[in-house]
C-alpha positions as CSV (number, residue, x, y, z in Angstrom):
1,T,-2.6,-16.9,22.0
2,H,-6.4,-16.6,22.2
3,Q,-8.7,-17.6,25.0
4,Y,-11.6,-18.4,23.0
5,P,-11.5,-20.5,19.7
6,A,-10.8,-18.3,16.8
7,L,-8.8,-19.6,13.8
8,T,-8.1,-23.2,13.0
9,A,-4.8,-24.2,12.2
10,E,-5.6,-24.6,8.5
11,Q,-7.1,-20.9,8.5
12,K,-3.8,-19.8,10.0
13,K,-1.7,-21.6,7.7
14,E,-3.8,-20.3,4.6
15,L,-3.5,-16.3,5.9
16,S,0.1,-17.0,6.5
17,D,0.9,-18.4,3.2
18,I,-1.2,-15.7,1.3
19,A,0.7,-12.9,3.5
20,L,4.1,-14.7,2.4
21,S,3.6,-15.0,-1.2
22,I,2.7,-11.2,-1.5
23,V,6.0,-10.3,0.0
24,A,8.2,-13.1,-1.3
25,P,11.8,-11.9,-1.9
26,G,12.0,-9.4,-4.4
27,K,7.9,-9.0,-4.8
28,G,5.8,-6.1,-3.8
29,I,2.2,-4.7,-4.4
30,L,0.9,-2.6,-7.2
31,A,-1.7,-0.1,-5.7
32,A,-4.1,0.0,-8.5
33,D,-6.9,0.8,-6.2
34,E,-7.5,4.7,-7.0
35,S,-11.1,5.6,-6.6
36,V,-13.3,7.1,-9.3
37,G,-12.4,10.6,-7.8
38,S,-8.5,9.9,-7.6
39,M,-8.7,8.4,-11.3
40,A,-10.2,11.7,-12.4
41,K,-7.2,13.8,-10.9
42,R,-4.5,11.3,-12.7
43,L,-6.4,11.3,-16.0
44,N,-7.1,15.2,-15.9
45,Q,-3.2,15.8,-15.7
46,I,-2.9,13.8,-19.2
47,G,-5.9,15.1,-20.6
48,V,-8.0,12.2,-20.7
49,E,-11.8,12.1,-19.9
50,N,-12.6,10.3,-16.6
51,T,-15.1,7.5,-17.8
52,E,-15.4,3.7,-16.8
53,E,-14.0,2.7,-20.2
54,N,-10.9,4.8,-20.1
55,R,-10.2,3.5,-16.5
56,R,-10.8,0.1,-17.5
57,L,-8.4,0.7,-20.6
58,Y,-5.6,2.0,-18.7
59,R,-5.8,-0.7,-15.9
60,Q,-5.8,-3.3,-18.8
61,L,-2.5,-1.8,-20.0
62,L,-1.2,-2.3,-16.3
63,F,-2.6,-5.9,-16.0
64,S,-1.4,-7.2,-19.4
65,A,2.0,-6.5,-18.6
66,D,4.0,-9.7,-19.7
67,S,5.8,-12.6,-17.3
68,R,8.6,-10.0,-16.2
69,V,6.2,-8.7,-13.7
70,E,5.5,-12.1,-11.9
71,K,9.1,-11.9,-10.7
72,C,8.4,-8.3,-8.9
73,I,4.8,-7.9,-8.3
74,G,3.2,-10.3,-5.5
75,G,-0.1,-8.6,-5.0
76,I,-2.5,-6.0,-6.8
77,I,-5.1,-3.9,-4.9
78,F,-8.1,-3.4,-6.9
79,F,-10.8,-1.0,-6.6
80,H,-14.4,-2.2,-6.4
81,E,-15.0,-1.1,-10.0
82,T,-12.0,-2.8,-11.4
83,M,-12.9,-6.4,-9.5
84,Y,-15.7,-6.8,-12.0
85,Q,-14.0,-5.5,-15.3
86,E,-12.9,-7.3,-18.3
87,A,-10.2,-7.2,-20.7
88,D,-10.9,-6.6,-24.6
89,D,-11.0,-10.0,-25.1
90,G,-13.7,-11.0,-22.2
91,T,-11.1,-12.3,-19.7
92,P,-12.2,-11.0,-16.2
93,F,-9.1,-8.8,-14.8
94,V,-9.2,-10.9,-11.7
95,Q,-8.7,-14.1,-13.8
96,M,-5.6,-12.2,-15.6
97,I,-3.9,-11.5,-12.4
98,K,-4.4,-14.9,-10.7
99,D,-3.2,-16.7,-13.9
100,K,0.2,-14.5,-13.3
101,D,0.1,-16.1,-9.7
102,I,-0.3,-12.5,-8.3
103,V,-2.8,-12.2,-5.2
104,V,-5.7,-9.9,-6.0
105,G,-6.7,-7.5,-3.2
106,I,-9.7,-5.2,-2.6
107,V,-9.9,-1.7,-0.7
108,D,-11.8,0.0,1.9
109,K,-14.4,2.9,1.6
110,G,-12.5,5.9,2.4
111,V,-12.2,8.2,5.3
112,V,-14.8,10.5,7.1
113,P,-14.3,13.3,9.6
114,L,-13.7,12.3,13.1
115,A,-16.0,14.4,15.2
116,G,-14.3,16.4,18.3
117,T,-10.8,16.6,16.5
118,D,-9.4,19.6,14.5
119,G,-9.9,18.4,11.1
120,E,-8.9,14.6,11.8
121,T,-10.2,11.5,10.2
122,T,-11.4,7.9,10.7
123,T,-11.9,5.3,8.2
124,Q,-15.6,4.0,7.1
125,G,-16.6,0.7,6.3
126,L,-16.8,-1.7,9.4
127,D,-20.4,-2.2,9.0
128,G,-21.3,-5.2,6.4
129,L,-17.5,-6.0,6.0
130,S,-17.9,-9.3,6.9
131,E,-20.5,-10.0,4.0
132,R,-18.2,-7.9,1.9
133,C,-15.0,-9.6,2.4
134,A,-16.8,-13.1,1.8
135,Q,-18.1,-11.8,-1.4
136,Y,-14.8,-10.5,-2.4
137,K,-13.2,-14.0,-1.6
138,K,-15.6,-15.8,-3.6
139,D,-15.1,-13.5,-6.4
140,G,-11.2,-14.0,-6.3
141,A,-9.7,-11.5,-3.7
142,D,-7.4,-12.8,-1.0
143,F,-6.2,-10.0,0.9
144,A,-7.6,-6.4,1.8
145,K,-6.3,-3.0,2.6
146,W,-7.6,-0.5,4.9
147,R,-6.2,3.1,5.2
148,S,-6.1,5.5,8.1
149,V,-4.8,8.7,7.5
150,L,-3.1,10.9,10.4
151,K,-1.7,14.2,10.1
152,I,1.5,15.9,11.7
153,S,0.8,19.5,13.0
154,E,1.0,21.6,16.1
155,H,-2.3,19.8,17.6
156,T,-2.2,16.6,15.5
157,P,-2.2,13.6,15.5
158,S,-4.3,13.9,18.7
159,A,-4.7,10.8,21.0
160,L,-8.4,10.5,20.1
161,A,-7.4,10.1,16.4
162,I,-4.4,7.8,17.0
163,L,-6.5,5.5,19.4
164,E,-9.7,5.6,17.3
165,N,-7.8,4.7,14.0
166,A,-5.8,2.1,15.8
167,N,-9.1,0.5,16.9
168,V,-10.6,0.7,13.4
169,L,-7.6,-0.9,11.8
170,A,-7.5,-3.7,14.6
171,R,-11.3,-4.4,13.8
172,Y,-11.1,-4.5,10.4
173,A,-8.3,-6.9,10.6
174,S,-9.9,-9.2,13.0
175,I,-13.3,-9.3,10.5
176,C,-11.0,-10.1,7.4
177,Q,-9.3,-12.9,9.2
178,Q,-12.6,-14.5,10.4
179,V,-14.7,-14.3,7.5
180,G,-15.8,-17.8,7.4
181,V,-14.6,-21.3,7.4
182,L,-12.3,-21.1,4.4
183,N,-12.8,-17.5,3.6
184,G,-9.9,-15.7,5.6
185,I,-8.5,-12.4,3.8
186,V,-5.1,-11.3,4.8
187,P,-5.4,-7.7,6.0
188,I,-3.2,-5.0,5.1
189,V,-2.9,-2.4,7.8
190,E,-2.2,1.0,6.7
191,P,-1.8,3.8,9.2
192,E,-0.5,6.6,6.8
193,I,1.0,9.7,8.4
194,L,0.9,12.2,5.6
195,P,4.2,14.1,4.4
196,D,2.3,17.4,4.8
197,G,3.9,20.0,7.0
198,D,7.3,21.3,7.9
199,H,8.4,18.8,10.6
200,D,11.9,17.4,10.7
201,L,12.8,13.6,10.2
202,K,13.1,13.2,14.2
203,H,9.6,14.4,14.6
204,C,8.1,12.2,11.9
205,Q,9.9,9.2,13.5
206,Y,8.5,10.0,17.1
207,V,4.8,10.4,15.7
208,T,5.4,7.0,13.6
209,E,6.6,5.3,16.6
210,K,3.5,6.5,18.7
211,V,1.1,5.4,15.8
212,L,2.7,2.1,15.2
213,A,2.9,1.4,18.9
214,A,-0.9,2.2,19.3
215,V,-1.6,0.1,16.3
216,Y,0.2,-3.2,17.4
217,K,-1.7,-2.8,21.0
218,A,-4.9,-2.9,19.3
219,L,-4.1,-5.6,17.1
220,S,-3.0,-7.5,20.2
221,D,-6.3,-6.5,21.9
222,H,-8.3,-7.5,19.0
223,H,-6.4,-11.3,19.0
224,V,-5.6,-10.8,15.2
225,Y,-3.1,-13.3,13.9
226,L,0.1,-11.2,13.0
227,E,1.4,-13.7,10.9
228,G,-1.5,-13.5,8.5
229,T,-1.5,-9.7,8.3
230,L,1.0,-7.1,6.5
231,L,1.9,-3.5,7.4
232,K,1.6,-0.5,4.9
233,P,3.2,2.3,6.8
234,N,4.8,5.6,5.6
235,M,8.7,5.8,5.5
236,V,9.9,8.2,8.0
237,T,10.6,11.1,6.2
238,P,10.6,15.0,6.9
239,G,7.7,17.1,6.0
240,H,7.5,18.3,2.4
241,A,8.0,21.7,3.6
242,C,10.6,21.1,5.8
243,L,13.9,23.1,4.7
244,T,16.6,20.2,6.0
245,K,17.3,17.7,3.1
246,Y,18.1,14.2,4.5
247,N,20.0,11.4,2.5
248,P,18.5,8.0,1.8
249,E,20.6,6.3,4.4
250,E,19.2,8.8,7.2
251,I,15.7,8.0,6.1
252,A,16.3,4.5,6.3
253,M,17.9,4.5,9.7
254,A,14.9,6.5,10.9
255,T,12.5,4.2,9.3
256,V,13.9,0.9,10.5
257,T,14.5,2.0,14.0
258,A,10.8,3.1,14.2
259,L,10.0,-0.3,13.0
260,R,12.1,-2.1,15.4
261,R,10.6,-0.2,18.4
262,T,7.1,-1.1,17.2
263,V,6.6,-3.8,14.8
264,P,6.6,-7.5,16.1
265,P,8.9,-9.8,14.2
266,S,6.1,-12.2,13.5
267,V,4.8,-9.6,11.0
268,P,5.7,-11.4,7.5
269,G,6.1,-8.1,5.6
270,V,6.2,-4.2,5.6
271,T,5.0,-3.0,2.3
272,F,5.7,0.8,2.1
273,L,3.4,3.6,0.7
274,S,5.3,5.9,-1.5
275,G,3.7,9.2,0.0
276,G,4.0,11.5,-2.7
277,Q,8.0,10.8,-3.4
278,S,9.0,10.7,-6.9
279,E,9.3,7.2,-8.5
280,E,13.1,7.2,-8.5
281,E,13.0,8.6,-4.7
282,A,10.6,6.1,-3.6
283,S,13.1,3.3,-5.4
284,I,16.2,4.8,-4.0
285,N,14.8,5.1,-0.2
286,L,13.6,1.5,-0.3
287,N,16.8,0.3,-1.7
288,A,18.6,2.3,1.2
289,I,16.3,0.6,3.8
290,N,17.1,-3.0,2.6
291,N,20.6,-2.0,3.1
292,C,20.4,-0.5,6.4
293,P,23.1,-1.9,9.2
294,L,20.1,-3.0,11.3
295,A,18.7,-6.4,11.8
296,R,15.3,-6.6,9.9
297,P,13.1,-9.7,10.7
298,W,10.3,-8.4,8.0
299,A,10.4,-8.3,4.3
300,L,10.7,-4.7,3.6
301,T,8.9,-4.0,0.3
302,F,6.8,-1.7,-1.8
303,S,2.9,-1.2,-2.1
304,Y,3.2,1.9,-4.6
305,G,0.3,3.5,-6.7
306,R,1.7,6.8,-7.9
307,A,5.3,5.8,-7.7
308,L,4.9,2.8,-10.2
309,Q,2.5,4.3,-12.4
310,A,3.5,8.2,-13.1
311,S,5.8,7.5,-15.9
312,A,3.3,4.8,-17.6
313,L,0.5,7.4,-17.3
314,N,2.6,9.9,-19.0
315,V,3.5,7.8,-21.7
316,W,0.0,6.3,-22.4
317,R,-2.1,9.5,-22.4
318,G,-5.0,7.7,-23.5
319,Q,-3.9,6.5,-27.0
320,R,-4.1,3.1,-28.0
321,E,-0.9,3.1,-30.0
322,N,1.2,4.1,-26.5
323,E,0.0,1.1,-24.7
324,N,3.0,-0.9,-25.3
325,S,5.3,1.8,-24.5
326,A,3.4,2.6,-21.2
327,M,3.5,-0.9,-20.3
328,E,7.0,-0.9,-20.7
329,E,7.6,2.0,-18.3
330,F,5.4,0.2,-15.8
331,V,7.4,-3.0,-15.8
332,K,10.5,-1.0,-15.6
333,R,9.5,0.6,-12.6
334,A,8.3,-2.8,-11.0
335,E,11.7,-4.5,-12.0
336,V,13.5,-1.4,-10.4
337,N,11.4,-1.8,-7.1
338,G,11.8,-5.7,-7.1
339,L,15.5,-5.1,-7.0
340,A,15.0,-2.3,-4.2
341,A,13.3,-4.7,-2.2
342,L,16.4,-6.9,-2.4
343,G,18.7,-4.0,-1.7
344,Q,20.1,-4.4,-5.1
345,Y,19.4,-1.3,-6.8
346,E,22.1,0.9,-8.1
347,G,19.7,3.8,-8.7
348,G,20.4,7.4,-10.0
349,V,19.7,7.0,-13.7
350,E,16.2,8.1,-14.1
351,S,16.2,11.2,-11.8
352,S,16.0,13.8,-14.5
353,G,12.7,12.5,-16.5
354,A,9.3,11.7,-15.3
355,A,10.5,9.6,-12.7
356,G,12.2,12.2,-10.9
357,Q,9.2,14.4,-10.8
358,S,7.5,14.7,-7.2
359,L,4.1,13.1,-7.0
360,Y,3.4,15.1,-3.8
361,V,-0.3,15.8,-3.4
362,A,-1.4,18.2,-0.4
363,N,-4.0,16.2,1.8
364,H,-3.9,13.1,-0.5
365,A,-7.1,11.4,-0.5
366,Y,-7.9,8.3,-2.3
C-alpha cells in the first residue's frame, strides 16, 4: 500500500510475527517500564528506599516468575535502566525474559508541555529514535511503546493536541518499523485518555473515538504497516469523579463499539492499559470486553503495570523473605488476566483485599 519502497516482505513478516506472538491467545503484556520517578512513588508507599539496587531486586522478583507466566505473558516493557541490569547470578534480565519466550520491549522518553494549549502535552524522543531503536534491537528488544496523554475537560482534548499526538505516534511507529534491514521494532501505539474528571461513559466513548480515528488517519498517512503494530488504548470508562456507576457489560459495549468504529481489523491486537482501575476491576472489565456480543477482529488483551503489580508490591515490602510470596501474587494476577483475555475469568473473589483497591492517581505520569 506504499508508493515508495518501504518494508520488504521479510521485514513485514518479522514485524507481524512479533506482534502476533505478544498477543497470542491468553497472553498480554507486563508493563514494568516505570521511570525512576514512578518507582519512587511505588516504593515510598511500601516504605522502601528508591535506589537502583531496590529497583533491580523488585524487577528481578517479577522476572524470576516460573514457567506459569509463559502461558499468560507475551511481552514485558522495560525501562532503559532495566534493559542493562542483571539478576543476582549475573544473568542479564533481557536474557532471563527471552529464555521464557517472552518478547522484550522498551519505553518512550515521557511527555512535555504542548505550547499554545491549556496544559496539554506531547511526547518527546523522536530525535535520535532510529539510532536508539537500532541499539535496543541489538540489545534484545523487539518492540517499543510510545505513550501520548490526553485529558477530558471542558476545553480538552483540543483539536491541536489530538492532531499533534496522533502525528507524533505515527512518526514514532514509522521510525520503529524502518529501523534497518533486519532491525524492525514493533511499535505499540498508546494514546491514553486519562480517567481524571467527572465525565460520563458516553462522553469518554465520544472522545476515544475522535482520538483513535485521528491516530489511524495519521498511521495511514505515514504508511505504517498496521499488521506489525499493536494498540494500547484506555478502556472506555466514566471519569473517576463521575457519580453514575456503570457495570462491566456497559463498559465493554462502549469500549468495543469505539474500537469497531476506528481500529482497522488488520491490527493484530489491542492491549488495554489499566488506567488506575483496581487489579480486580481491570480483570473483570477485560473479561467482559472478551464476552461482548459484537464481532471483535483483534485480540483484546492487557498491558498492565499497576494492575499486575499492586498486590505483589504490597506483599514484598523490600524484604528478601517475602520474595516468593510476592512472586506468587504476581503470577496469580497474570493468570487471572490471561483467563480474562480469553473471556474465561469468573471474577469477584478478590475484590475485598489489595486486588480490590483503586490504583487511581490524578494526572498519572510515568
